[in-house]
KEFI-613842 format. One record per residue (C-alpha): residue number from 1; residue in one letter; y negated, x, z negated. Coordinates in Angstrom, 1 decimal, always signed. Each point is the difference from the previous one (the first is absolute). Layout:
BEGIN
NODE resi resn v u w
NODE NUM A Y X Z
...
//
This chain:
BEGIN
NODE resi resn v u w
NODE 1 M -93.1 +58.2 +48.1
NODE 2 K -0.7 -3.7 +0.6
NODE 3 S -2.3 +0.5 +2.8
NODE 4 I +2.0 +2.4 +1.7
NODE 5 F +2.7 -2.8 +0.6
NODE 6 I -2.5 -2.6 +1.2
NODE 7 Q -1.5 +2.9 +2.4
NODE 8 A +3.7 +0.4 +1.5
NODE 9 L +0.6 -3.5 +0.2
NODE 10 F -3.0 -0.6 +2.1
NODE 11 S +0.5 +3.3 +2.0
NODE 12 L +3.1 -1.7 +1.0
NODE 13 F -1.7 -2.8 +0.8
NODE 14 L -2.3 +1.8 +2.4
NODE 15 G +2.9 +1.8 +1.8
NODE 16 G +1.3 -3.5 +1.0
NODE 17 V -3.4 -0.9 +1.1
NODE 18 A -0.1 +3.1 +2.1
NODE 19 A +3.4 -0.9 +1.6
NODE 20 A -0.9 -3.1 +0.8
NODE 21 Q -2.8 +1.1 +1.9
NODE 22 G -1.9 +3.3 +0.1
NODE 23 T -3.0 -1.2 +2.3
NODE 24 C -2.3 -0.9 -2.9
NODE 25 I +0.9 +2.6 -2.7
NODE 26 H -2.9 +1.9 +0.0
NODE 27 H -3.1 +1.0 -2.1
NODE 28 I -2.3 -2.7 -0.9
NODE 29 E -3.7 +0.0 +0.0
NODE 30 S -1.4 -2.0 -3.0
NODE 31 F -3.7 -1.1 -0.2
NODE 32 S -0.5 +2.8 -2.7
NODE 33 D -0.2 +3.6 +1.0
NODE 34 R +4.0 +0.5 -0.7
NODE 35 T +3.0 -0.2 +1.9
NODE 36 Y +3.0 -1.3 -1.0
NODE 37 T +3.7 +0.2 +1.1
NODE 38 V +2.1 -2.9 -0.1
NODE 39 E +2.0 +1.6 -2.9
NODE 40 Q -3.5 +0.8 -1.8
NODE 41 W -0.9 -4.0 +0.1
NODE 42 V +3.5 -0.9 -1.7
NODE 43 N -0.9 +2.6 -2.4
NODE 44 K -3.4 -1.5 -0.7
NODE 45 K +0.5 -3.9 +0.6
NODE 46 V +3.6 -0.3 -1.5
NODE 47 I +1.2 +2.9 -2.2
NODE 48 K -3.3 +1.1 -1.7
NODE 49 P -1.7 -3.3 -0.7
NODE 50 S -2.3 +1.7 -2.3
NODE 51 S -1.5 +2.0 +2.9
NODE 52 R -0.6 -2.9 +2.1
NODE 53 G -3.8 -0.1 -1.0
NODE 54 R -1.8 +1.3 +2.5
NODE 55 F +2.6 -0.5 +2.9
NODE 56 D +0.2 -3.6 -0.6
NODE 57 R -3.7 +0.0 +0.9
NODE 58 V +1.1 +0.5 +3.6
NODE 59 F +1.7 -3.3 +0.2
NODE 60 N -0.6 -3.8 -0.8
NODE 61 E +1.0 -0.6 -3.5
NODE 62 G +2.1 -2.8 +1.0
NODE 63 S +2.8 +2.2 +1.4
NODE 64 Y +0.8 +2.7 -2.6
NODE 65 R +2.9 -2.2 -1.8
NODE 66 I +1.8 +0.3 +3.3
NODE 67 P +1.0 +3.2 +0.7
NODE 68 I +1.5 -0.7 +3.7
NODE 69 L -3.1 -1.9 +0.7
NODE 70 S -2.2 +2.8 -0.9
NODE 71 A +2.2 +2.3 +2.1
NODE 72 M -0.3 -2.1 +3.0
NODE 73 E -3.9 -0.4 -0.5
NODE 74 L -0.3 +4.0 -0.3
NODE 75 F +2.0 +0.6 +3.3
NODE 76 L -2.2 -2.6 +1.5
NODE 77 L -3.2 +1.6 -1.1
NODE 78 S +1.3 +3.3 +1.6
NODE 79 G +0.4 -1.3 +3.2
NODE 80 C +3.8 -0.9 -0.1
NODE 81 N +0.4 -3.0 +2.1
NODE 82 D +3.7 +0.2 +0.7
NODE 83 D +1.2 -3.6 -1.0
NODE 84 E +3.4 +0.6 -0.2
NODE 85 F -0.2 +2.9 -2.0
NODE 86 L -2.4 -2.0 -2.4
NODE 87 K +2.6 -2.7 -0.2
NODE 88 S +2.9 +2.5 -0.7
NODE 89 L -1.7 +1.6 -3.1
NODE 90 P +1.1 -2.8 -2.6
NODE 91 S +3.8 +0.3 +1.4
NODE 92 A +0.0 +3.8 -0.2
NODE 93 V -1.1 +0.1 -3.2
NODE 94 A +2.2 -2.7 -1.6
NODE 95 E +2.8 +1.8 +1.8
NODE 96 E -1.0 +3.3 -1.4
NODE 97 F -0.3 -1.8 -3.6
NODE 98 L +3.4 -1.2 +0.1
NODE 99 K +1.5 +3.6 +0.7
NODE 100 F -2.0 +1.5 -3.1
NODE 101 D +1.9 +0.0 -3.5
NODE 102 I -3.0 -0.1 -2.2
NODE 103 P +0.7 +1.6 -3.4
NODE 104 D -0.2 -2.6 -3.0
NODE 105 D -2.9 +1.7 -1.5
NODE 106 V -2.2 -0.4 +3.3
NODE 107 M +0.4 -3.9 -0.1
NODE 108 F -2.2 -0.1 -3.0
NODE 109 S -3.6 -0.2 -0.6
NODE 110 I -1.8 +3.3 -1.0
NODE 111 A -2.8 -2.3 -1.6
NODE 112 A +2.2 -1.9 -2.4
NODE 113 P +3.4 +0.3 -1.3
NODE 114 G +3.0 -2.3 +1.4
NODE 115 R -2.5 -1.3 +2.7
NODE 116 A +1.0 -0.1 +3.9
NODE 117 N -1.4 +3.0 +1.8
NODE 118 T -2.7 -2.0 +1.8
NODE 119 D -0.6 +2.1 +3.1
NODE 120 I +3.9 -1.0 +1.1
NODE 121 M -0.7 -3.5 -1.1
NODE 122 Y -3.2 -0.5 +2.4
NODE 123 L +2.4 +1.5 +2.6
NODE 124 T +3.1 -1.8 -0.4
NODE 125 L -2.1 -3.2 -0.4
NODE 126 S -2.4 +0.5 +3.4
NODE 127 L +3.2 +1.0 +1.8
NODE 128 H +1.8 -3.3 -0.9
NODE 129 L -3.1 -1.9 +1.0
NODE 130 L +0.2 +1.7 +3.2
NODE 131 G +3.6 -1.4 +0.6
NODE 132 Y +1.9 +3.1 -2.0
NODE 133 P +1.8 -1.0 -2.8
NODE 134 K +2.4 +2.1 -0.7
NODE 135 P -2.1 +2.7 -1.9
NODE 136 L -1.1 -2.5 -2.7
NODE 137 E +3.3 -1.0 -0.7
NODE 138 R +1.0 +3.6 +0.2
NODE 139 Q -2.6 +0.6 -2.7
NODE 140 L +0.9 -3.0 -2.2
NODE 141 E +3.9 +1.1 +0.3
NODE 142 K -1.1 +3.3 -1.4
NODE 143 F -1.7 -1.5 -3.0
NODE 144 R +3.3 -2.0 -0.8
NODE 145 E +2.2 +3.3 +0.5
NODE 146 I -2.0 +1.6 -2.5
NODE 147 R -0.1 -2.8 -2.4
NODE 148 D +3.5 -0.5 +0.4
NODE 149 G +0.8 +3.8 -0.8
NODE 150 G -1.8 -0.2 -3.5
NODE 151 D -3.6 +1.2 +0.9
NODE 152 P -2.3 -2.7 -1.6
NODE 153 R -2.7 +1.0 +2.7
NODE 154 G +1.6 -1.8 +2.5
NODE 155 A +0.1 -3.3 -2.0
NODE 156 T -3.6 +0.3 -0.9
NODE 157 A -1.0 +0.6 +3.8
NODE 158 L +1.8 -3.5 +0.6
NODE 159 A -1.6 -1.6 -3.1
NODE 160 I -3.5 +1.0 +1.4
NODE 161 L +0.6 -0.6 +3.6
NODE 162 G +1.4 -3.5 -1.4
NODE 163 G -3.6 -0.3 -1.5
NODE 164 V +1.6 -0.1 -3.6
NODE 165 G -2.2 -1.8 -2.8
NODE 166 D -3.8 +0.3 +1.0
NODE 167 L +0.6 +3.2 +1.5
NODE 168 Q -0.8 -0.9 +3.9
NODE 169 M -1.9 +3.1 +0.9
NODE 170 D +2.8 +1.7 +1.8
NODE 171 S +2.4 -3.0 +0.7
NODE 172 L +1.3 +0.0 +3.3
NODE 173 K -1.6 -3.3 +0.7
NODE 174 T -3.4 +1.5 -1.0
NODE 175 T +0.3 +2.8 +2.5
NODE 176 L +0.9 -2.2 +2.7
NODE 177 D -2.8 -1.8 -0.7
NODE 178 E -2.3 +3.0 +0.0
NODE 179 I +2.0 +0.8 +3.6
NODE 180 L -0.5 -3.2 +1.3
NODE 181 T -3.8 -0.1 -0.8
NODE 182 S -0.2 +3.2 +2.1
NODE 183 F +1.6 -2.0 +2.7
NODE 184 V -2.1 -2.9 -0.3
NODE 185 T -3.3 +2.1 -0.2
NODE 186 S +0.2 +1.0 +3.6
NODE 187 D +2.3 -3.1 +1.1
NODE 188 G +2.9 +2.0 +0.6
NODE 189 K -2.1 +2.3 +2.3
NODE 190 L -0.9 +3.7 -0.3
NODE 191 S -3.2 -0.3 -2.0
NODE 192 T -2.1 +3.4 +1.0
NODE 193 E -3.4 -0.2 +1.1
NODE 194 T +0.9 +1.3 +3.4
NODE 195 N +0.8 -1.9 +3.3
NODE 196 Y +3.7 -0.1 -1.3
NODE 197 S -0.8 -2.6 -2.4
NODE 198 K +1.3 -2.9 +1.7
NODE 199 I +3.5 +1.4 +0.8
NODE 200 S +2.2 -2.7 -1.9
NODE 201 L +3.4 +1.6 -1.5
NODE 202 H +1.6 -3.2 +0.6
NODE 203 T -1.0 -0.5 +3.3
NODE 204 T -0.4 +3.4 +1.5
NODE 205 Y +2.9 +1.5 -1.6
NODE 206 G +2.2 -3.1 -0.5
NODE 207 F +0.5 +0.4 -3.9
NODE 208 P +0.9 -2.9 -1.9
NODE 209 K -2.5 -2.0 -1.8
NODE 210 K +1.6 -0.9 -3.4
NODE 211 Y -3.5 -1.7 -1.6
NODE 212 E -2.0 -2.7 +0.9
NODE 213 V -3.7 +0.3 -0.5
NODE 214 R -1.7 -2.6 -1.7
NODE 215 T -3.8 -1.1 -0.9
NODE 216 D -0.8 -1.9 -3.4
NODE 217 E -2.4 -2.4 -0.2
NODE 218 Y -2.6 +2.4 -1.1
NODE 219 G +0.4 +1.7 +3.5
NODE 220 Y +2.3 +3.0 -1.8
NODE 221 V +2.5 +1.3 +2.2
NODE 222 A +3.4 +1.0 -1.4
NODE 223 A +3.7 +0.8 +1.1
NODE 224 E +2.8 -1.7 -1.2
NODE 225 L +3.4 +1.6 +0.5
NODE 226 V +2.2 -2.1 +2.1
NODE 227 D +2.9 +2.3 +0.4
NODE 228 P +3.4 -1.6 -1.7
NODE 229 D +1.6 +3.4 -0.7
NODE 230 L -3.0 +1.4 -1.6
NODE 231 L -0.7 -3.0 -2.2
NODE 232 E +3.9 -0.1 -1.1
NODE 233 I -0.3 +3.7 -1.2
NODE 234 S -3.1 -0.7 -1.9
NODE 235 D +1.1 -3.0 -1.5
NODE 236 A +3.6 +1.8 -1.0
NODE 237 L -2.2 +2.9 -1.2
NODE 238 A -1.8 -2.5 -2.4
NODE 239 A +3.2 -1.7 -1.1
NODE 240 T +1.4 +3.0 -1.5
NODE 241 A -3.1 +1.4 -1.2
NODE 242 D +0.4 -0.6 -3.7
NODE 243 A +3.8 +1.1 +0.3
NODE 244 N -0.7 +3.2 +1.5
NODE 245 L -2.8 +0.5 -2.7
NODE 246 S +2.5 -0.7 -2.7
NODE 247 A +2.6 +2.5 +1.6
NODE 248 A -2.6 +2.8 -0.2
NODE 249 M -0.7 -1.0 -3.5
NODE 250 E +3.5 +0.4 -1.1
NODE 251 L +0.9 +3.1 +1.5
NODE 252 G -2.9 +0.9 -2.0
NODE 253 Y -3.1 +0.9 +2.4
NODE 254 G -2.9 +0.4 -2.1
NODE 255 P -2.9 -1.4 +2.9
NODE 256 A +2.2 -3.2 +0.8
NODE 257 Y -1.5 -1.1 -3.4
NODE 258 M -3.4 +1.0 +1.3
NODE 259 Y +0.3 -2.5 +3.1
NODE 260 K +1.2 -2.6 -2.2
NODE 261 F -3.6 +0.3 -1.6
NODE 262 G -1.4 +0.2 +3.2
NODE 263 D -2.0 +3.0 +1.9
NODE 264 A -0.9 +2.7 -2.4
NODE 265 P -3.6 +0.0 +1.0
NODE 266 N -0.8 -3.3 -0.3
NODE 267 I +1.7 -0.5 -3.7
NODE 268 V -1.2 +3.4 -1.5
NODE 269 N -2.8 -2.1 -2.0
NODE 270 V +2.3 -2.5 -0.8
NODE 271 C +2.1 +2.6 -2.0
NODE 272 G -2.8 +0.7 -2.6
NODE 273 L +1.7 -3.4 -0.4
NODE 274 M -1.8 -1.9 -3.2
NODE 275 A +2.1 -1.7 -2.2
NODE 276 P +0.4 -4.1 -0.7
NODE 277 D -1.7 +0.9 -3.5
NODE 278 I -2.8 +1.9 +1.3
NODE 279 G -0.9 -1.6 +3.6
NODE 280 S +0.9 -1.2 +3.2
NODE 281 N +1.7 +2.4 +2.6
NODE 282 R -2.5 +1.3 +2.2
NODE 283 G +1.8 +0.0 +3.2
NODE 284 R +2.0 -2.4 +2.5
NODE 285 I +3.4 +1.2 -1.1
NODE 286 D +1.5 -0.5 -3.7
NODE 287 V +1.4 +3.2 -0.3
NODE 288 R +1.2 -0.8 -3.7
NODE 289 A +1.8 -3.1 +1.2
NODE 290 E +1.7 +1.6 +3.2
NODE 291 F +1.3 +2.8 -2.5
NODE 292 T +1.2 -2.3 -2.5
NODE 293 G +1.8 -1.8 +2.8
NODE 294 F +2.3 +2.7 +0.9
NODE 295 P +3.6 -0.4 -1.5
NODE 296 N -0.2 +3.4 -1.6
NODE 297 P -3.6 +1.1 -0.8
NODE 298 R +1.0 +3.1 -1.7
NODE 299 K +2.3 +1.3 +2.9
NODE 300 A -3.0 -0.8 +2.3
NODE 301 L -2.1 +1.9 -2.0
NODE 302 L +2.6 +2.9 +0.1
NODE 303 D +0.3 -0.1 +3.6
NODE 304 M -3.7 +0.1 +0.5
NODE 305 G -0.3 +2.7 -2.4
NODE 306 K +2.4 +2.4 +2.0
NODE 307 F -2.1 -0.4 +3.2
NODE 308 V -3.3 +0.7 -1.9
NODE 309 E +2.2 +3.1 -1.8
NODE 310 V +0.7 +1.2 +3.4
NODE 311 S -3.7 -0.6 +1.5
NODE 312 A -1.4 +1.9 -3.0
NODE 313 A +1.7 +3.1 +0.7
NODE 314 P -3.0 +2.2 +1.5
NODE 315 N +1.2 +0.7 +3.3
NODE 316 W +2.3 -2.9 +0.7
NODE 317 N -2.5 -2.2 +2.4
NODE 318 A -1.7 +3.3 +1.5
NODE 319 D +1.1 -0.7 +3.4
NODE 320 K -0.5 -3.8 -0.5
NODE 321 S -2.9 -1.8 +2.1
NODE 322 P -3.2 -0.6 -2.6
NODE 323 G +0.9 -3.5 +0.3
NODE 324 F +3.2 +0.4 -1.4
NODE 325 R -1.2 +2.6 -2.9
NODE 326 R -2.5 -2.7 -0.8
NODE 327 Y +2.5 -2.6 +0.0
NODE 328 T +2.2 +1.7 -2.6
NODE 329 Q -2.9 +0.3 -2.2
NODE 330 Y -0.5 -3.6 +0.2
NODE 331 F +3.5 -0.6 -1.3
NODE 332 A -0.1 +2.6 -2.8
NODE 333 L -3.2 -1.8 -1.0
NODE 334 I +1.8 -3.2 +0.1
NODE 335 V +3.0 +1.4 -2.2
NODE 336 A -2.1 +1.5 -2.7
NODE 337 N -1.8 -2.9 -0.3
NODE 338 I +2.9 -2.1 -0.6
NODE 339 A +1.9 +2.5 -2.2
NODE 340 S -3.1 +0.0 -2.1
NODE 341 D -0.1 -3.9 +0.1
NODE 342 C +3.6 -0.6 -0.9
NODE 343 A +1.0 +2.9 -2.1
NODE 344 Y -3.0 +0.1 -2.6
NODE 345 A -1.6 -3.7 +0.5
NODE 346 L -3.3 +1.3 +0.5
NODE 347 H -1.6 -3.3 +0.1
NODE 348 G +2.0 -1.7 -2.8
NODE 349 D +3.5 -1.4 -0.3
NODE 350 H +1.1 -1.4 +3.0
NODE 351 G +3.0 +1.8 +0.8
NODE 352 S +1.5 +2.9 +1.2
NODE 353 Y +2.2 -1.0 +3.0
NODE 354 G +3.1 +1.0 -1.8
NODE 355 V -1.1 +3.6 -0.1
NODE 356 V +0.3 +0.8 -3.8
NODE 357 D +0.9 +3.8 +0.5
NODE 358 N -3.4 +2.0 -0.8
NODE 359 E +1.1 +3.3 +1.1
NODE 360 F +0.9 -1.4 +3.6
NODE 361 A -3.4 -2.1 +0.3
NODE 362 E -2.0 +2.9 -1.3
NODE 363 K +1.7 +2.1 +3.0
NODE 364 M -1.4 -2.6 +2.3
NODE 365 I -3.2 +0.4 -1.1
NODE 366 L -0.4 +3.6 +0.3
NODE 367 L +1.8 +0.0 +3.5
NODE 368 G -2.6 -2.7 +1.2
NODE 369 A -2.9 +2.1 -1.4
NODE 370 S +1.8 +3.1 +1.6
NODE 371 A -0.2 -1.6 +3.4
NODE 372 L -3.6 -0.8 -0.2
NODE 373 R -1.5 +3.0 +2.0
NODE 374 N -2.9 -1.5 +1.9
NODE 375 F -0.5 -3.4 -2.1
NODE 376 S -1.4 -0.6 -3.6
NODE 377 I +2.3 +0.0 -2.7
NODE 378 D -1.3 -3.5 -1.4
NODE 379 G -0.6 -1.0 -3.5
NODE 380 R +3.3 -1.8 -0.1
NODE 381 I +1.8 +3.0 +0.7
NODE 382 A -2.1 +2.6 -1.9
NODE 383 M +0.6 -2.1 -3.3
NODE 384 G +3.8 +0.0 +0.7
NODE 385 T -0.1 +3.6 +0.6
NODE 386 A -1.9 +0.8 -3.1
NODE 387 W +2.3 -2.0 -2.0
NODE 388 V +3.1 +1.7 +1.4
NODE 389 I -1.6 +3.5 -0.5
NODE 390 E -1.0 -0.8 -3.6
NODE 391 K +3.6 -1.7 -0.9
NODE 392 N +2.4 +2.6 +2.1
NODE 393 S -1.5 +3.3 +0.6
NODE 394 N +0.5 +3.0 -1.8
NODE 395 E -3.2 +2.1 +1.5
NODE 396 D -2.2 +1.4 -2.6
NODE 397 D -3.1 -1.8 +1.6
NODE 398 K +1.7 -3.4 +0.4
NODE 399 H -2.6 -1.5 -1.7
NODE 400 Y -2.8 +1.4 +1.9
NODE 401 A +2.0 -0.8 +3.4
NODE 402 A +0.3 -3.5 -1.5
NODE 403 A -3.6 -0.4 -0.8
NODE 404 R -1.1 +0.8 +3.4
NODE 405 F +2.3 -2.7 +1.6
NODE 406 F -1.3 -2.3 -2.6
NODE 407 L -3.6 +0.7 +1.3
NODE 408 M +1.2 -0.7 +3.5
NODE 409 A +0.6 -3.5 -1.3
NODE 410 A -3.5 -0.6 -1.8
NODE 411 P -1.0 -2.5 +2.6
NODE 412 F +3.1 -1.6 +0.2
NODE 413 L -0.1 -0.5 -3.8
NODE 414 A -3.4 -1.4 +0.2
NODE 415 D +0.3 -2.2 +2.9
NODE 416 L +3.4 -1.4 -1.0
NODE 417 G -1.5 -1.5 -3.6
NODE 418 E -2.5 -2.9 -0.2
NODE 419 D -1.9 +2.6 -2.1
NODE 420 I +0.5 +3.8 -0.5
NODE 421 G -0.1 -1.0 -3.8
NODE 422 G +2.0 -3.1 +0.6
NODE 423 G +2.2 -2.1 -2.1
NODE 424 D +3.6 +0.4 -0.6
NODE 425 N +0.8 -1.2 +3.3
NODE 426 S -1.7 +2.6 +2.1
NODE 427 F +1.7 +2.9 +1.9
NODE 428 Y -1.9 +2.4 -2.1
NODE 429 S +1.6 -1.3 -3.2
NODE 430 K +3.2 -0.3 +0.9
NODE 431 W +0.2 +3.5 +1.2
NODE 432 V -2.3 +2.6 -1.2
NODE 433 P +1.3 -0.5 -3.6
NODE 434 R +3.5 +1.3 +1.5
NODE 435 F -1.3 +3.7 +0.2
NODE 436 S +0.5 +2.6 -2.7
NODE 437 P -2.9 +1.2 -1.7
NODE 438 Q +0.4 +3.5 +1.6
NODE 439 T -0.5 -1.4 +3.8
NODE 440 I -2.7 -2.0 -1.2
NODE 441 I -1.7 +2.9 -1.8
NODE 442 E +0.2 +1.8 +3.5
NODE 443 V -1.6 -3.2 +1.7
NODE 444 Q -2.9 +0.1 -2.8
NODE 445 K -0.9 +4.0 +0.9
NODE 446 I -0.2 -0.9 +3.8
NODE 447 L -2.2 -2.8 -0.7
NODE 448 S -2.2 +1.4 -2.5
NODE 449 E -0.3 +3.4 +2.3
NODE 450 Y -1.6 -2.4 +2.3
NODE 451 G -2.1 -1.8 -2.7
NODE 452 F +1.8 -3.3 +0.2
NODE 453 Y +1.5 +0.3 -3.3
NODE 454 T -2.1 +1.2 -3.0
NODE 455 S +2.2 -0.9 -2.8
NODE 456 G +2.8 +1.9 -2.1
NODE 457 I +2.6 +1.7 +1.7
NODE 458 D +2.5 -2.0 -2.1
NODE 459 G +2.7 -1.4 +2.6
NODE 460 V -0.9 -3.6 -1.1
NODE 461 P -0.9 -2.3 +2.9
NODE 462 G -2.4 -1.9 -1.5
NODE 463 P -3.3 -1.8 +1.2
NODE 464 A -1.8 +3.3 +0.7
NODE 465 F +3.0 +1.3 +1.9
NODE 466 R +0.0 -3.8 +2.0
NODE 467 R -3.8 +0.4 +0.7
NODE 468 A +0.7 +3.5 +1.4
NODE 469 I +2.4 -1.1 +2.4
NODE 470 K -2.3 -2.8 +1.1
NODE 471 A -2.8 +2.4 +0.6
NODE 472 A +2.4 +2.4 +1.6
NODE 473 R +1.7 -2.4 +2.7
NODE 474 G -3.1 -0.5 +2.4
NODE 475 K -0.4 +3.7 +0.1
NODE 476 C +3.7 +0.4 +0.8
NODE 477 R -0.6 -1.8 +3.3
NODE 478 L -2.7 +2.6 +1.1
NODE 479 P +1.3 +2.4 +2.4
NODE 480 N -2.3 +3.2 -1.2
NODE 481 E -2.0 -1.0 -3.3
NODE 482 F +2.9 +0.5 -2.5
NODE 483 P +2.6 +1.8 +2.4
NODE 484 N +2.3 +1.1 -3.4
NODE 485 L -0.1 -3.1 -2.0
NODE 486 C +2.4 -2.1 +1.8
NODE 487 L +1.0 +1.8 +3.0
NODE 488 P +1.6 +1.6 +1.8
NODE 489 K +2.0 -3.2 +1.2
NODE 490 I +1.0 +0.9 +3.6
NODE 491 G +3.6 +0.7 -0.7
NODE 492 S -0.2 +3.3 +2.1
NODE 493 D -2.7 +1.2 -2.3
NODE 494 V +1.8 -1.1 -3.1
NODE 495 R +3.0 +1.9 +0.9
NODE 496 R -2.0 +3.3 +0.3
NODE 497 A -1.6 -0.4 -3.6
NODE 498 S +1.7 +2.1 -2.7
NODE 499 W +0.6 -2.5 -2.5
NODE 500 A +1.6 -2.3 +2.4
NODE 501 R +2.6 +2.2 +1.7
NODE 502 P +2.5 -0.1 -2.5
NODE 503 Y +0.4 -3.8 +0.3
NODE 504 F +0.3 -0.4 +3.7
NODE 505 F +3.1 +0.2 +2.1
//
């Protein structure tokens, strides 16, 4: 549905362009064997960025982030020499933008929840740089209206555009820098490899130059924004970023907590977070410290869990982009990790962030595991899941299911103890004795089947059991040699296993 609205938006743009000047509206021959209409160009360059690939190779890489510049470039390549038409193109698009009432959902990215639609953002920023500020002003006003109407996505988008925390990737300032880099690549010229390469946007078409080009001591050329209006907008967004994110969290928007931690792909390893009593945090963000810093950590986990519960539904993200689906799984991984960390103190008695409701925490663990379709259910989550199943399930084969999840955690058990047979402070010694003899018996049977365990099947995790876990842990990392020992680990495969099905949402 979102793509239909975006296509309708740009159809209106093109209608306005055609009304302004019809002499250059025609089929355009590219360097490839394809022929494109203007509408097809807009679809490929702006509406469907995932299809840029081959199409972008026709153009200089520097201009793809400036939709209007790329459009002008393509017209020039096709033989359109009507300067008045080219000069009117940004004006016509800006005018049509202001006529169009963009639906709320279309304002947001299909790649990650609560972020601005970058296709629209590149357009409005490039129009502002060419002297047409109203579309950007309208876009930001729309986000504020959405926020003030009680939709936390509006506050989240404004927070990210302000570069909240260390999340700068989609900030307005970073996006501006990317666009300015495109301008500087050609010194404000249409940067094709044709005889049009010397035509300047500023001198030929009279567009304002809102940046200065500077060369540093090493010879690198960069652009510096000098437009006071854009600088004021950027500064205002930065100044209110934290307040907007807090507003989104107050409204219970789960992804807002994720953005407090940073960008999901960059912290996924951090969130196997190692506790202070075991080792140092492995990443650049101390997720535990951030989480502890929330005024109400239990509410934070609850709000995050609500988002994961929605994303765990089988068909919820079927129409989302691959990036969006990947994001929700990163999010689920973090929720499950934090839940297992705080509820079960897997690494020791370091506190539970105020979460003392085991039933609630157990649900969070299973929710996180349920949403992991294309990601591994790592050792932490597997061990927490085994514990939840053993303690709360009424299924007949719960001990076998718990044993399978227990074995998924075998490498984790071994890695986090200084020695698998280590002393009283090892992770193994703290955790394994909590399981019932019935579950340990099922683990012993599986290890025995593969020749790792040769002692009695007695439900006692003694020295022979420890040695078997140690022997098996390396084999668990081999994808084909022992496929049924510690696998399946990928969420979608686990969900299909008959012994796991009853426990997933």
